Biopython code that builds the backbone (N, CA, C, O; Angstrom):
import numpy as np
from Bio.PDB.StructureBuilder import StructureBuilder

atoms = [
    (1, "MET", "N", (0.455, -1.286, 0.182)),
    (1, "MET", "CA", (-0.135, 0.313, -0.438)),
    (1, "MET", "C", (1.213, 1.462, 0.079)),
    (1, "MET", "O", (1.133, 2.608, -0.363)),
    (2, "LYS", "N", (1.974, 1.235, 0.667)),
    (2, "LYS", "CA", (2.761, 2.094, 1.029)),
    (2, "LYS", "C", (3.275, 2.624, -0.539)),
    (2, "LYS", "O", (2.939, 3.730, -0.965)),
    (3, "GLU", "N", (3.937, 1.893, -1.147)),
    (3, "GLU", "CA", (4.124, 2.410, -2.701)),
    (3, "GLU", "C", (3.394, 2.784, -3.719)),
    (3, "GLU", "O", (3.802, 3.437, -4.678)),
    (4, "GLN", "N", (1.795, 2.204, -3.467)),
    (4, "GLN", "CA", (0.739, 2.532, -4.128)),
    (4, "GLN", "C", (0.503, 3.640, -3.956)),
    (4, "GLN", "O", (0.105, 4.346, -4.882)),
    (5, "LEU", "N", (0.659, 4.040, -2.884)),
    (5, "LEU", "CA", (0.146, 5.880, -2.136)),
    (5, "LEU", "C", (1.899, 6.365, -2.849)),
    (5, "LEU", "O", (1.902, 7.277, -3.676)),
    (6, "LYS", "N", (3.263, 5.705, -2.463)),
    (6, "LYS", "CA", (4.257, 6.812, -3.650)),
    (6, "LYS", "C", (4.037, 6.763, -5.115)),
    (6, "LYS", "O", (4.385, 7.716, -5.812)),
    (7, "ASN", "N", (3.598, 5.931, -5.516)),
    (7, "ASN", "CA", (3.055, 6.157, -6.559)),
    (7, "ASN", "C", (2.051, 7.116, -7.287)),
    (7, "ASN", "O", (2.146, 7.860, -8.263)),
    (8, "ARG", "N", (0.861, 6.731, -6.246)),
    (8, "ARG", "CA", (-0.378, 7.687, -6.674)),
    (8, "ARG", "C", (-0.066, 8.731, -6.402)),
    (8, "ARG", "O", (-0.227, 9.424, -7.408)),
    (9, "THR", "N", (0.578, 9.725, -5.023)),
    (9, "THR", "CA", (0.657, 10.954, -5.226)),
    (9, "THR", "C", (1.912, 11.617, -6.073)),
    (9, "THR", "O", (2.203, 12.813, -6.110)),
    (10, "LYS", "N", (2.504, 10.646, -6.670)),
    (10, "LYS", "CA", (3.755, 11.499, -7.379)),
    (10, "LYS", "C", (3.057, 11.839, -9.242)),
    (10, "LYS", "O", (3.340, 12.801, -9.957)),
    (11, "VAL", "N", (2.187, 10.752, -9.543)),
    (11, "VAL", "CA", (0.840, 10.811, -10.383)),
    (11, "VAL", "C", (-0.177, 12.114, -10.248)),
    (11, "VAL", "O", (-0.547, 12.921, -11.101)),
    (12, "PHE", "N", (-0.389, 12.031, -9.265)),
    (12, "PHE", "CA", (-0.924, 13.100, -8.971)),
    (12, "PHE", "C", (-0.309, 14.461, -9.031)),
    (12, "PHE", "O", (-1.104, 15.399, -9.091)),
    (13, "ALA", "N", (0.859, 14.708, -9.025)),
    (13, "ALA", "CA", (1.740, 15.318, -8.785)),
    (13, "ALA", "C", (1.597, 15.625, -10.539)),
    (13, "ALA", "O", (0.847, 16.542, -10.872)),
    (14, "HIS", "N", (2.166, 15.015, -11.376)),
    (14, "HIS", "CA", (2.529, 14.919, -12.219)),
    (14, "HIS", "C", (1.215, 15.418, -13.219)),
    (14, "HIS", "O", (1.482, 16.166, -14.159)),
    (15, "ASN", "N", (0.209, 15.114, -13.060)),
    (15, "ASN", "CA", (-0.778, 15.652, -13.762)),
    (15, "ASN", "C", (-1.400, 16.928, -13.190)),
    (15, "ASN", "O", (-1.956, 17.516, -14.118)),
    (16, "CYS", "N", (-1.523, 17.551, -12.110)),
    (16, "CYS", "CA", (-1.378, 18.556, -12.115)),
    (16, "CYS", "C", (-0.374, 19.944, -12.465)),
    (16, "CYS", "O", (-0.516, 21.147, -12.684)),
    (17, "VAL", "N", (0.550, 19.086, -12.377)),
    (17, "VAL", "CA", (1.221, 20.442, -13.202)),
    (17, "VAL", "C", (1.099, 20.001, -14.861)),
    (17, "VAL", "O", (1.068, 20.953, -15.641)),
    (18, "LYS", "N", (1.037, 18.783, -15.381)),
    (18, "LYS", "CA", (0.775, 19.202, -17.226)),
    (18, "LYS", "C", (-0.675, 19.866, -17.186)),
    (18, "LYS", "O", (-0.848, 20.560, -18.187)),
    (19, "THR", "N", (-2.003, 19.851, -16.131)),
    (19, "THR", "CA", (-3.042, 20.884, -16.091)),
    (19, "THR", "C", (-2.660, 22.342, -15.896)),
    (19, "THR", "O", (-3.555, 23.188, -15.893)),
    (20, "THR", "N", (-1.528, 22.652, -15.751)),
    (20, "THR", "CA", (-1.219, 24.162, -15.172)),
    (20, "THR", "C", (-0.680, 24.721, -16.344)),
    (20, "THR", "O", (-0.673, 25.921, -16.619)),
    (21, "LYS", "N", (-0.023, 23.383, -17.332)),
    (21, "LYS", "CA", (0.297, 24.067, -18.604)),
    (21, "LYS", "C", (-1.087, 24.104, -19.564)),
    (21, "LYS", "O", (-0.690, 24.301, -20.712)),
    (22, "SER", "N", (-2.455, 24.001, -19.548)),
    (22, "SER", "CA", (-3.195, 24.581, -20.172)),
    (22, "SER", "C", (-3.949, 25.590, -19.579)),
    (22, "SER", "O", (-5.104, 25.746, -19.973)),
    (23, "LEU", "N", (-3.428, 26.412, -18.564)),
    (23, "LEU", "CA", (-4.235, 27.715, -18.440)),
    (23, "LEU", "C", (-3.738, 28.912, -19.438)),
    (23, "LEU", "O", (-2.854, 28.978, -20.293)),
    (24, "PRO", "N", (-4.282, 29.423, -19.157)),
    (24, "PRO", "CA", (-4.321, 30.686, -19.854)),
    (24, "PRO", "C", (-3.166, 31.558, -19.155)),
    (24, "PRO", "O", (-3.046, 31.763, -17.947)),
    (25, "ASN", "N", (-2.079, 32.175, -20.531)),
    (25, "ASN", "CA", (-0.954, 33.201, -19.870)),
    (25, "ASN", "C", (-2.015, 34.685, -19.117)),
    (25, "ASN", "O", (-2.005, 35.657, -19.872)),
    (26, "THR", "N", (-2.681, 34.855, -18.064)),
    (26, "THR", "CA", (-2.695, 36.071, -16.848)),
    (26, "THR", "C", (-2.067, 35.846, -15.649)),
    (26, "THR", "O", (-1.140, 35.097, -15.344)),
    (27, "TYR", "N", (-2.770, 36.669, -14.986)),
    (27, "TYR", "CA", (-1.404, 37.253, -14.258)),
    (27, "TYR", "C", (-2.426, 36.098, -13.394)),
    (27, "TYR", "O", (-2.059, 34.926, -13.305)),
    (28, "LEU", "N", (-3.639, 36.536, -12.823)),
    (28, "LEU", "CA", (-3.664, 35.072, -12.202)),
    (28, "LEU", "C", (-3.652, 33.500, -12.280)),
    (28, "LEU", "O", (-3.402, 32.570, -11.513)),
    (29, "SER", "N", (-4.032, 33.659, -13.536)),
    (29, "SER", "CA", (-3.244, 31.982, -13.983)),
    (29, "SER", "C", (-1.720, 31.570, -13.640)),
    (29, "SER", "O", (-1.559, 30.418, -13.236)),
    (30, "ASN", "N", (-1.106, 32.022, -13.706)),
    (30, "ASN", "CA", (0.249, 32.326, -13.721)),
    (30, "ASN", "C", (0.297, 32.097, -11.754)),
    (30, "ASN", "O", (1.181, 31.333, -11.367)),
    (31, "HIS", "N", (-0.518, 32.673, -10.765)),
    (31, "HIS", "CA", (-0.228, 32.200, -9.195)),
    (31, "HIS", "C", (-0.399, 31.752, -9.483)),
    (31, "HIS", "O", (0.545, 31.184, -10.034)),
    (32, "ILE", "N", (-1.892, 31.044, -9.743)),
    (32, "ILE", "CA", (-2.831, 29.225, -9.552)),
    (32, "ILE", "C", (-1.837, 28.629, -10.161)),
    (32, "ILE", "O", (-1.746, 27.610, -9.478)),
    (33, "ARG", "N", (-0.936, 28.540, -11.059)),
    (33, "ARG", "CA", (0.018, 27.818, -11.686)),
    (33, "ARG", "C", (0.365, 27.674, -10.383)),
    (33, "ARG", "O", (-0.277, 27.021, -9.560)),
    (34, "GLY", "N", (1.647, 28.440, -10.122)),
    (34, "GLY", "CA", (2.667, 28.772, -8.918)),
    (34, "GLY", "C", (2.361, 27.485, -7.968)),
    (34, "GLY", "O", (2.906, 26.383, -7.899)),
    (35, "GLN", "N", (1.522, 27.932, -7.427)),
    (35, "GLN", "CA", (0.509, 27.652, -5.898)),
    (35, "GLN", "C", (-0.309, 26.100, -5.772)),
    (35, "GLN", "O", (-0.715, 25.445, -4.813)),
    (36, "LEU", "N", (-0.316, 25.873, -7.428)),
    (36, "LEU", "CA", (-0.910, 23.915, -7.587)),
    (36, "LEU", "C", (0.310, 23.840, -8.169)),
    (36, "LEU", "O", (0.274, 22.661, -7.817)),
    (37, "ILE", "N", (1.504, 23.957, -8.793)),
    (37, "ILE", "CA", (2.541, 23.006, -8.886)),
    (37, "ILE", "C", (3.397, 23.083, -7.298)),
    (37, "ILE", "O", (4.097, 22.169, -6.862)),
    (38, "ARG", "N", (3.220, 23.975, -6.823)),
    (38, "ARG", "CA", (3.950, 23.686, -5.004)),
    (38, "ARG", "C", (3.541, 22.641, -4.608)),
    (38, "ARG", "O", (4.041, 21.519, -4.682)),
    (39, "CYS", "N", (2.229, 23.128, -3.994)),
    (39, "CYS", "CA", (1.284, 22.133, -3.061)),
    (39, "CYS", "C", (0.577, 20.982, -3.303)),
    (39, "CYS", "O", (-0.082, 20.294, -2.523)),
    (40, "SER", "N", (0.921, 20.775, -5.190)),
    (40, "SER", "CA", (0.541, 19.021, -5.247)),
    (40, "SER", "C", (2.162, 18.280, -5.005)),
    (40, "SER", "O", (2.236, 17.372, -4.177)),
    (41, "THR", "N", (3.286, 18.669, -5.680)),
    (41, "THR", "CA", (4.451, 18.061, -6.212)),
    (41, "THR", "C", (4.939, 17.924, -4.061)),
    (41, "THR", "O", (5.535, 16.959, -3.582)),
    (42, "SER", "N", (4.477, 19.100, -3.281)),
    (42, "SER", "CA", (5.063, 18.975, -2.201)),
    (42, "SER", "C", (3.967, 18.085, -1.406)),
    (42, "SER", "O", (4.170, 18.137, -0.193)),
    (43, "VAL", "N", (2.619, 17.107, -1.850)),
    (43, "VAL", "CA", (1.745, 16.259, -1.863)),
    (43, "VAL", "C", (2.690, 14.748, -1.598)),
    (43, "VAL", "O", (2.751, 13.826, -0.784)),
    (44, "ALA", "N", (3.443, 15.272, -3.055)),
    (44, "ALA", "CA", (4.102, 13.464, -3.989)),
    (44, "ALA", "C", (5.605, 13.292, -2.190)),
    (44, "ALA", "O", (5.712, 12.349, -1.406)),
    (45, "ALA", "N", (6.418, 14.630, -2.226)),
    (45, "ALA", "CA", (7.564, 14.807, -1.218)),
    (45, "ALA", "C", (7.120, 14.359, -0.057)),
    (45, "ALA", "O", (7.654, 13.410, 0.519)),
    (46, "ASN", "N", (5.938, 15.098, 0.472)),
    (46, "ASN", "CA", (5.543, 14.857, 1.833)),
    (46, "ASN", "C", (5.314, 13.400, 2.475)),
    (46, "ASN", "O", (5.390, 12.905, 3.599)),
    (47, "TYR", "N", (5.050, 13.046, 1.402)),
    (47, "TYR", "CA", (4.155, 11.412, 1.292)),
    (47, "TYR", "C", (5.365, 10.274, 1.429)),
    (47, "TYR", "O", (5.393, 9.138, 1.902)),
    (48, "ARG", "N", (6.355, 11.132, 0.784)),
    (48, "ARG", "CA", (7.821, 9.617, 0.985)),
    (48, "ARG", "C", (8.388, 10.583, 2.212)),
    (48, "ARG", "O", (9.270, 9.957, 2.801)),
    (49, "ALA", "N", (8.264, 11.366, 2.559)),
    (49, "ALA", "CA", (9.307, 11.644, 3.443)),
    (49, "ALA", "C", (8.460, 11.755, 5.026)),
    (49, "ALA", "O", (8.852, 12.450, 5.963)),
    (50, "THR", "N", (6.904, 10.659, 5.026)),
    (50, "THR", "CA", (6.145, 10.302, 6.332)),
    (50, "THR", "C", (5.790, 8.821, 6.165)),
    (50, "THR", "O", (5.070, 8.130, 6.886)),
    (51, "CYS", "N", (6.508, 8.462, 4.967)),
    (51, "CYS", "CA", (6.866, 6.527, 5.155)),
    (51, "CYS", "C", (8.580, 6.093, 5.447)),
    (51, "CYS", "O", (9.221, 5.090, 5.134)),
    (52, "ILE", "N", (8.987, 7.460, 6.255)),
    (52, "ILE", "CA", (10.033, 7.042, 6.875)),
    (52, "ILE", "C", (10.245, 7.879, 7.622)),
    (52, "ILE", "O", (11.281, 8.524, 7.457)),
    (53, "ALA", "N", (9.363, 8.207, 8.734)),
    (53, "ALA", "CA", (9.068, 8.864, 9.588)),
    (53, "ALA", "C", (9.621, 7.734, 10.730)),
    (53, "ALA", "O", (9.260, 6.557, 10.711)),
    (54, "GLN", "N", (10.636, 8.346, 11.807)),
    (54, "GLN", "CA", (11.206, 7.734, 12.875)),
    (54, "GLN", "C", (10.539, 7.012, 14.028)),
    (54, "GLN", "O", (10.856, 5.989, 14.635)),
    (55, "SER", "N", (9.040, 8.247, 14.208)),
    (55, "SER", "CA", (8.694, 7.564, 15.545)),
    (55, "SER", "C", (6.885, 7.969, 15.231)),
    (55, "SER", "O", (6.735, 8.785, 14.322)),
    (56, "LYS", "N", (5.844, 7.563, 15.770)),
    (56, "LYS", "CA", (4.553, 7.576, 15.936)),
    (56, "LYS", "C", (4.059, 9.638, 16.032)),
    (56, "LYS", "O", (2.931, 9.927, 15.633)),
    (57, "PRO", "N", (4.785, 10.551, 16.443)),
    (57, "PRO", "CA", (4.958, 11.571, 16.607)),
    (57, "PRO", "C", (5.274, 12.295, 15.041)),
    (57, "PRO", "O", (4.710, 13.317, 14.651)),
    (58, "SER", "N", (5.916, 11.812, 14.551)),
    (58, "SER", "CA", (6.640, 12.609, 13.183)),
    (58, "SER", "C", (5.843, 11.719, 12.238)),
    (58, "SER", "O", (5.500, 12.313, 11.216)),
    (59, "PHE", "N", (5.451, 10.408, 12.321)),
    (59, "PHE", "CA", (4.133, 10.600, 11.300)),
    (59, "PHE", "C", (3.205, 10.829, 10.924)),
    (59, "PHE", "O", (2.798, 10.695, 9.770)),
    (60, "ILE", "N", (2.337, 11.483, 12.423)),
    (60, "ILE", "CA", (1.473, 12.052, 12.774)),
    (60, "ILE", "C", (1.727, 13.569, 11.705)),
    (60, "ILE", "O", (1.235, 13.830, 10.607)),
    (61, "ALA", "N", (2.429, 14.144, 12.333)),
    (61, "ALA", "CA", (3.209, 15.303, 12.115)),
    (61, "ALA", "C", (3.525, 15.490, 10.058)),
    (61, "ALA", "O", (3.380, 16.397, 9.238)),
    (62, "LYS", "N", (3.832, 14.563, 10.036)),
    (62, "LYS", "CA", (4.038, 14.688, 8.329)),
    (62, "LYS", "C", (2.827, 14.551, 7.333)),
    (62, "LYS", "O", (2.508, 15.180, 6.324)),
    (63, "ILE", "N", (2.214, 13.364, 8.082)),
    (63, "ILE", "CA", (0.992, 13.663, 6.962)),
    (63, "ILE", "C", (-0.196, 13.957, 7.756)),
    (63, "ILE", "O", (-1.233, 13.304, 7.646)),
    (64, "SER", "N", (0.013, 15.333, 8.877)),
    (64, "SER", "CA", (-1.026, 16.003, 8.669)),
    (64, "SER", "C", (-0.438, 17.051, 7.546)),
    (64, "SER", "O", (-1.387, 17.393, 6.839)),
    (65, "ILE", "N", (0.661, 17.624, 7.166)),
    (65, "ILE", "CA", (1.467, 18.179, 6.084)),
    (65, "ILE", "C", (0.707, 17.715, 5.060)),
    (65, "ILE", "O", (-0.138, 18.411, 4.496)),
    (66, "VAL", "N", (0.938, 16.632, 4.792)),
    (66, "VAL", "CA", (0.264, 15.750, 3.889)),
    (66, "VAL", "C", (-0.893, 16.251, 3.648)),
    (66, "VAL", "O", (-1.032, 17.021, 2.698)),
    (67, "ILE", "N", (-1.817, 15.949, 4.366)),
    (67, "ILE", "CA", (-3.859, 16.250, 4.399)),
    (67, "ILE", "C", (-4.159, 18.242, 3.591)),
    (67, "ILE", "O", (-4.812, 18.690, 2.648)),
    (68, "GLU", "N", (-2.986, 19.007, 4.957)),
    (68, "GLU", "CA", (-3.163, 20.208, 4.201)),
    (68, "GLU", "C", (-2.386, 20.286, 3.078)),
    (68, "GLU", "O", (-2.227, 21.488, 2.865)),
    (69, "GLU", "N", (-1.792, 19.613, 2.210)),
    (69, "GLU", "CA", (-1.128, 20.281, 0.848)),
    (69, "GLU", "C", (-1.761, 19.829, 0.064)),
    (69, "GLU", "O", (-1.632, 20.329, -1.054)),
    (70, "VAL", "N", (-2.522, 18.947, 0.183)),
    (70, "VAL", "CA", (-3.572, 17.981, -0.581)),
    (70, "VAL", "C", (-5.211, 18.459, -0.542)),
    (70, "VAL", "O", (-5.997, 18.348, -1.484)),
    (71, "ASP", "N", (-5.455, 18.919, 0.560)),
    (71, "ASP", "CA", (-6.739, 19.799, 0.323)),
    (71, "ASP", "C", (-6.012, 20.857, -0.688)),
    (71, "ASP", "O", (-5.930, 20.738, -1.911)),
    (72, "GLU", "N", (-5.458, 22.018, 0.192)),
    (72, "GLU", "CA", (-4.891, 23.058, -0.461)),
    (72, "GLU", "C", (-4.442, 22.861, -2.453)),
    (72, "GLU", "O", (-4.297, 23.888, -3.115)),
    (73, "SER", "N", (-4.290, 21.500, -3.100)),
    (73, "SER", "CA", (-3.937, 21.360, -4.019)),
    (73, "SER", "C", (-6.160, 21.369, -4.560)),
    (73, "SER", "O", (-6.675, 22.138, -5.372)),
    (74, "ASN", "N", (-6.526, 20.812, -4.150)),
    (74, "ASN", "CA", (-8.159, 20.858, -4.358)),
    (74, "ASN", "C", (-8.356, 21.941, -4.119)),
    (74, "ASN", "O", (-9.151, 22.082, -5.049)),
    (75, "PHE", "N", (-8.333, 23.146, -3.548)),
    (75, "PHE", "CA", (-8.312, 24.310, -3.264)),
    (75, "PHE", "C", (-8.156, 24.861, -4.551)),
    (75, "PHE", "O", (-9.199, 25.293, -5.044)),
    (76, "TRP", "N", (-7.074, 24.968, -5.265)),
    (76, "TRP", "CA", (-6.471, 25.806, -6.730)),
    (76, "TRP", "C", (-7.281, 25.582, -8.387)),
    (76, "TRP", "O", (-7.661, 26.251, -9.348)),
    (77, "LEU", "N", (-7.199, 23.849, -7.800)),
    (77, "LEU", "CA", (-7.978, 23.446, -8.985)),
    (77, "LEU", "C", (-9.225, 23.835, -8.551)),
    (77, "LEU", "O", (-9.462, 24.847, -9.210)),
    (78, "GLU", "N", (-10.024, 23.652, -7.931)),
    (78, "GLU", "CA", (-11.507, 24.468, -7.620)),
    (78, "GLU", "C", (-11.247, 25.756, -8.115)),
    (78, "GLU", "O", (-11.219, 25.927, -9.334)),
    (79, "PHE", "N", (-11.043, 26.738, -7.294)),
    (79, "PHE", "CA", (-10.516, 27.957, -7.429)),
    (79, "PHE", "C", (-10.088, 27.985, -9.215)),
    (79, "PHE", "O", (-10.306, 29.123, -9.631)),
    (80, "ALA", "N", (-9.746, 27.394, -9.934)),
    (80, "ALA", "CA", (-9.687, 28.306, -11.204)),
    (80, "ALA", "C", (-10.446, 27.670, -12.017)),
    (80, "ALA", "O", (-10.367, 27.883, -13.227)),
    (81, "LEU", "N", (-11.248, 26.844, -11.535)),
    (81, "LEU", "CA", (-12.212, 26.492, -12.310)),
    (81, "LEU", "C", (-13.721, 27.238, -11.801)),
    (81, "LEU", "O", (-14.779, 27.215, -12.429)),
    (82, "ASP", "N", (-13.451, 27.905, -10.452)),
    (82, "ASP", "CA", (-14.715, 29.122, -10.380)),
    (82, "ASP", "C", (-13.963, 30.419, -11.443)),
    (82, "ASP", "O", (-14.636, 31.115, -12.204)),
    (83, "GLU", "N", (-13.132, 30.481, -11.354)),
    (83, "GLU", "CA", (-12.737, 32.017, -12.184)),
    (83, "GLU", "C", (-12.421, 31.336, -13.530)),
    (83, "GLU", "O", (-11.255, 31.591, -13.833)),
    (84, "ASN", "N", (-13.059, 30.531, -14.486)),
    (84, "ASN", "CA", (-13.151, 30.038, -15.565)),
    (84, "ASN", "C", (-11.982, 29.800, -16.220)),
    (84, "ASN", "O", (-11.973, 30.149, -17.401)),
    (85, "LEU", "N", (-11.235, 29.424, -15.890)),
    (85, "LEU", "CA", (-9.271, 29.606, -16.553)),
    (85, "LEU", "C", (-9.374, 28.071, -16.708)),
    (85, "LEU", "O", (-8.530, 27.460, -17.364)),
    (86, "THR", "N", (-10.468, 27.416, -16.068)),
    (86, "THR", "CA", (-10.115, 25.909, -16.958)),
    (86, "THR", "C", (-11.656, 24.821, -16.950)),
    (86, "THR", "O", (-12.556, 25.006, -16.131)),
    (87, "GLU", "N", (-11.683, 24.157, -17.588)),
    (87, "GLU", "CA", (-12.745, 23.516, -17.924)),
    (87, "GLU", "C", (-13.149, 22.351, -16.979)),
    (87, "GLU", "O", (-12.448, 21.362, -17.192)),
    (88, "LYS", "N", (-14.085, 22.172, -15.983)),
    (88, "LYS", "CA", (-14.149, 21.128, -15.635)),
    (88, "LYS", "C", (-13.525, 19.972, -16.111)),
    (88, "LYS", "O", (-12.438, 19.511, -15.760)),
    (89, "SER", "N", (-14.250, 19.578, -16.877)),
    (89, "SER", "CA", (-13.790, 18.111, -17.017)),
    (89, "SER", "C", (-12.005, 17.526, -18.303)),
    (89, "SER", "O", (-11.494, 16.580, -18.903)),
    (90, "LEU", "N", (-11.867, 18.801, -18.011)),
    (90, "LEU", "CA", (-9.951, 18.985, -17.687)),
    (90, "LEU", "C", (-9.639, 18.588, -16.230)),
    (90, "LEU", "O", (-8.966, 17.571, -16.065)),
    (91, "ILE", "N", (-10.153, 19.444, -14.916)),
    (91, "ILE", "CA", (-9.489, 18.653, -13.687)),
    (91, "ILE", "C", (-10.809, 18.096, -12.783)),
    (91, "ILE", "O", (-10.943, 18.410, -11.601)),
    (92, "GLU", "N", (-12.092, 16.925, -13.754)),
    (92, "GLU", "CA", (-12.820, 16.637, -12.663)),
    (92, "GLU", "C", (-12.193, 15.380, -12.156)),
    (92, "GLU", "O", (-12.647, 14.936, -11.101)),
    (93, "ASN", "N", (-10.833, 14.482, -12.979)),
    (93, "ASN", "CA", (-10.519, 13.387, -12.289)),
    (93, "ASN", "C", (-8.914, 13.508, -11.151)),
    (93, "ASN", "O", (-8.277, 12.574, -10.664)),
    (94, "LEU", "N", (-8.636, 15.181, -11.012)),
    (94, "LEU", "CA", (-8.143, 15.754, -10.057)),
    (94, "LEU", "C", (-8.464, 16.173, -8.828)),
    (94, "LEU", "O", (-7.965, 16.012, -7.714)),
    (95, "LEU", "N", (-9.199, 16.623, -9.161)),
    (95, "LEU", "CA", (-10.315, 16.804, -8.426)),
    (95, "LEU", "C", (-10.514, 15.944, -7.466)),
    (95, "LEU", "O", (-10.095, 15.997, -6.309)),
    (96, "LYS", "N", (-11.393, 14.867, -8.147)),
    (96, "LYS", "CA", (-11.511, 13.561, -7.640)),
    (96, "LYS", "C", (-10.502, 12.757, -6.983)),
    (96, "LYS", "O", (-10.915, 12.144, -5.999)),
    (97, "GLU", "N", (-9.251, 12.603, -7.289)),
    (97, "GLU", "CA", (-7.996, 12.071, -6.747)),
    (97, "GLU", "C", (-7.908, 12.869, -5.669)),
    (97, "GLU", "O", (-8.132, 12.362, -4.569)),
    (98, "SER", "N", (-7.576, 14.225, -5.760)),
    (98, "SER", "CA", (-7.419, 14.963, -3.857)),
    (98, "SER", "C", (-8.520, 14.787, -3.566)),
    (98, "SER", "O", (-8.267, 14.788, -2.361)),
    (99, "SER", "N", (-9.734, 14.604, -3.596)),
    (99, "SER", "CA", (-10.855, 14.301, -2.783)),
    (99, "SER", "C", (-10.519, 13.135, -1.617)),
    (99, "SER", "O", (-10.615, 13.261, -0.396)),
    (100, "GLU", "N", (-10.010, 11.728, -2.545)),
    (100, "GLU", "CA", (-9.792, 10.641, -1.882)),
    (100, "GLU", "C", (-8.832, 10.171, -1.043)),
    (100, "GLU", "O", (-8.870, 9.335, -0.139)),
    (101, "LEU", "N", (-7.636, 11.106, -1.666)),
    (101, "LEU", "CA", (-6.221, 11.447, -0.889)),
    (101, "LEU", "C", (-6.509, 11.684, 0.319)),
    (101, "LEU", "O", (-6.112, 11.216, 1.386)),
    (102, "THR", "N", (-7.348, 12.575, -0.003)),
    (102, "THR", "CA", (-7.539, 13.934, 1.633)),
    (102, "THR", "C", (-7.850, 12.619, 2.373)),
    (102, "THR", "O", (-7.482, 12.461, 3.537)),
    (103, "ALA", "N", (-8.670, 11.482, 1.550)),
    (103, "ALA", "CA", (-9.916, 10.907, 3.096)),
    (103, "ALA", "C", (-8.718, 9.773, 3.251)),
    (103, "ALA", "O", (-8.764, 8.948, 4.163)),
    (104, "ILE", "N", (-7.857, 9.798, 2.477)),
    (104, "ILE", "CA", (-7.262, 7.823, 2.703)),
    (104, "ILE", "C", (-5.766, 8.579, 3.916)),
    (104, "ILE", "O", (-5.148, 7.877, 4.716)),
    (105, "PHE", "N", (-5.609, 9.563, 3.776)),
    (105, "PHE", "CA", (-4.439, 10.459, 4.354)),
    (105, "PHE", "C", (-4.923, 10.578, 5.477)),
    (105, "PHE", "O", (-4.162, 10.267, 6.393)),
    (106, "MET", "N", (-6.393, 11.078, 5.879)),
    (106, "MET", "CA", (-6.979, 11.782, 6.850)),
    (106, "MET", "C", (-7.713, 10.536, 8.315)),
    (106, "MET", "O", (-8.066, 10.594, 9.493)),
    (107, "ALA", "N", (-7.553, 9.295, 6.916)),
    (107, "ALA", "CA", (-8.228, 7.772, 7.476)),
    (107, "ALA", "C", (-6.934, 7.338, 8.412)),
    (107, "ALA", "O", (-7.199, 6.823, 9.498)),
    (108, "SER", "N", (-5.621, 7.512, 8.064)),
    (108, "SER", "CA", (-4.518, 7.575, 8.343)),
    (108, "SER", "C", (-3.960, 7.713, 9.308)),
    (108, "SER", "O", (-3.235, 6.936, 9.929)),
    (109, "ARG", "N", (-4.512, 9.549, 9.657)),
    (109, "ARG", "CA", (-3.631, 9.611, 10.790)),
    (109, "ARG", "C", (-4.666, 9.781, 11.550)),
    (109, "ARG", "O", (-4.379, 10.608, 12.415)),
    (110, "LYS", "N", (-5.858, 9.358, 11.665)),
    (110, "LYS", "CA", (-6.805, 8.349, 12.683)),
    (110, "LYS", "C", (-6.364, 7.839, 13.490)),
    (110, "LYS", "O", (-6.272, 7.946, 14.713)),
    (111, "THR", "N", (-5.979, 7.055, 12.525)),
    (111, "THR", "CA", (-5.602, 5.294, 13.067)),
    (111, "THR", "C", (-4.023, 5.035, 13.913)),
    (111, "THR", "O", (-3.686, 4.161, 14.712)),
    (112, "ALA", "N", (-3.286, 6.190, 13.344)),
    (112, "ALA", "CA", (-2.078, 6.673, 14.094)),
    (112, "ALA", "C", (-2.321, 7.168, 15.319)),
    (112, "ALA", "O", (-1.637, 6.880, 16.301)),
    (113, "SER", "N", (-3.355, 7.979, 15.335)),
    (113, "SER", "CA", (-3.541, 9.228, 16.794)),
    (113, "SER", "C", (-3.945, 7.928, 17.586)),
    (113, "SER", "O", (-3.515, 7.899, 18.739)),
    (114, "ARG", "N", (-4.662, 6.895, 17.194)),
    (114, "ARG", "CA", (-5.400, 6.068, 18.038)),
    (114, "ARG", "C", (-4.536, 4.818, 18.798)),
    (114, "ARG", "O", (-4.987, 4.410, 19.868)),
    (115, "LYS", "N", (-3.590, 4.353, 18.382)),
    (115, "LYS", "CA", (-3.030, 3.766, 18.718)),
    (115, "LYS", "C", (-1.981, 4.296, 19.881)),
    (115, "LYS", "O", (-1.174, 3.516, 20.387)),
]
sb = StructureBuilder()
sb.init_structure("model")
sb.init_model(0)
sb.init_chain("A")
sb.init_seg("    ")
for serial, (resi, resn, name, xyz) in enumerate(atoms, 1):
    if name == "N":
        sb.init_residue(resn, " ", resi, " ")
    sb.init_atom(name, np.array(xyz, "f"), 0.0, 1.0, " ", f" {name:<3s}", serial, name[0])
structure = sb.get_structure()
C-alpha cells in the first residue's frame, strides 16, 4: 500500500503540473499555476517523508502536512474552475483524486493517533 500511495501521489503531482500548462497566460493563472505546482508536488514529497518517519509523532506531523497540501491542491483546482480558467472536464479526475487522497490520509492519521 505504501508503494502504491507513493506512486499515486507522484502521478497526482505530475497530472497537476500538466494541467497548469493548459491555463491561460494571465496574472491570476500564473499565480494559480505556481501555487498548484508547489502544493501538489509537496503532496508527493511529503508523503515520501511520511514513509520514513522515525516515530509515531513524526508520522502524524508529516501526514498532517500531506493532508494540508492535498487539500490546498483541491482548493486551487476549484479556484481555477470558479474563475473560468479551465473546464471541469479537464480537472474532474484531479478533483476526485485529491478528495480520495485526503480521505485516505485523514483515515491514516486517525488510525495512527488512536494507537
